[in-house]
C-alpha positions as CSV (number, residue, x, y, z in Angstrom):
1,X,-30.7,64.4,-17.5
2,X,-33.7,66.5,-16.7
3,X,-35.0,65.9,-20.3
4,X,-34.7,62.2,-19.8
5,X,-36.7,62.2,-16.7
6,X,-39.4,64.4,-18.2
7,X,-39.9,62.0,-21.1
8,X,-40.1,58.9,-19.0
9,X,-43.5,57.5,-18.3
10,X,-44.4,56.0,-14.9
11,X,-44.8,52.6,-16.5
12,X,-41.1,52.7,-17.5
13,X,-40.2,52.4,-13.8
14,X,-42.6,49.6,-13.0
15,X,-41.3,46.1,-12.5
16,X,-43.1,43.6,-14.7
17,X,-45.1,40.9,-13.0
18,X,-43.0,38.1,-14.4
19,X,-39.8,39.8,-13.2
20,X,-41.2,40.3,-9.8
21,X,-42.3,36.7,-9.5
22,X,-38.9,35.5,-10.6
23,X,-37.3,37.6,-7.9
24,X,-39.8,36.4,-5.3
25,X,-39.2,32.7,-6.3
26,X,-35.4,33.2,-6.1
27,X,-35.6,34.7,-2.6
28,X,-37.9,31.9,-1.5
29,X,-35.5,29.2,-2.8
30,X,-32.6,30.9,-1.0
31,X,-34.6,31.1,2.2
32,X,-35.7,27.4,2.0
33,X,-32.1,26.4,1.5
34,X,-30.9,28.4,4.5
35,X,-33.7,27.0,6.6
36,X,-32.8,23.5,5.6
37,X,-29.2,24.2,6.7
38,X,-30.4,25.5,10.0
39,X,-32.6,22.5,10.6
40,X,-29.7,20.1,9.9
41,X,-27.4,22.0,12.2
42,X,-30.0,22.1,15.0
43,X,-30.8,18.4,14.7
44,X,-27.1,17.6,14.8
45,X,-26.5,19.7,17.9
46,X,-29.5,18.1,19.7
47,X,-28.0,14.7,19.1
48,X,-24.6,16.0,20.3
49,X,-26.3,17.2,23.5
50,X,-28.6,14.3,24.3
51,X,-28.4,11.1,22.2
52,X,-27.9,7.4,23.1
53,X,-24.6,7.2,21.3
54,X,-21.3,7.5,23.2
55,X,-20.4,10.8,21.6
56,X,-23.2,12.8,23.2
57,X,-22.6,15.1,26.1
58,X,-25.2,13.4,28.3
59,X,-23.8,9.9,27.8
60,X,-20.2,11.0,28.5
61,X,-21.3,12.8,31.6
62,X,-23.3,9.9,32.9
63,X,-20.6,7.4,32.3
64,X,-18.0,9.4,34.1
65,X,-16.3,7.8,37.1
66,X,-17.3,8.8,40.6
67,X,-15.8,11.9,42.1
68,X,-14.7,13.3,38.7
69,X,-15.3,16.7,37.2
70,X,-17.8,15.1,34.7
71,X,-19.7,13.5,37.5
72,X,-20.1,16.9,39.2
73,X,-21.2,18.5,35.9
74,X,-23.7,15.7,35.3
75,X,-25.2,16.1,38.8
76,X,-25.7,19.8,38.4
77,X,-26.3,20.3,34.7
78,X,-28.2,17.2,33.4
79,X,-31.6,18.8,33.6
80,X,-30.4,22.0,31.9
81,X,-28.8,19.9,29.1
82,X,-32.0,17.9,28.6
83,X,-34.1,21.0,28.7
84,X,-31.8,22.8,26.1
85,X,-32.0,19.7,23.8
86,X,-35.8,19.6,24.1
87,X,-36.1,23.4,23.4
88,X,-33.7,23.1,20.4
89,X,-35.6,20.1,19.2
90,X,-38.9,22.0,19.4
91,X,-37.3,24.9,17.5
92,X,-36.2,22.5,14.8
93,X,-39.7,21.0,14.5
94,X,-41.1,24.5,14.2
95,X,-38.7,25.3,11.5
96,X,-39.8,22.2,9.7
97,X,-43.3,23.4,9.9
98,X,-42.4,26.7,8.2
99,X,-40.6,24.7,5.6
100,X,-43.6,22.5,4.9
101,X,-45.9,25.5,4.6
102,X,-43.4,27.2,2.2
103,X,-43.6,24.2,-0.1
104,X,-47.4,24.5,-0.4
């Protein structure tokens, strides 16, 4: 083993530029795909929290009958839900910005 190491040149251990670029491209593609998945999930959750369709949490809470548990939740949590949806929406938009810059 010692003889093999003694005969090896430093250039034998170098990664070729083409190989390095292929690895970098592969990692970038994987990260772009992951980021796309995150953006999709964030967008879906924002709609789940605060959308105009009847499945969103806000609509269900605001259409709840008086003196119900949902009405109590709506009264105390509507601002928090809206703020959370806005913050998540901003995060999704920021991720989209990173995605756009990665494609340049």
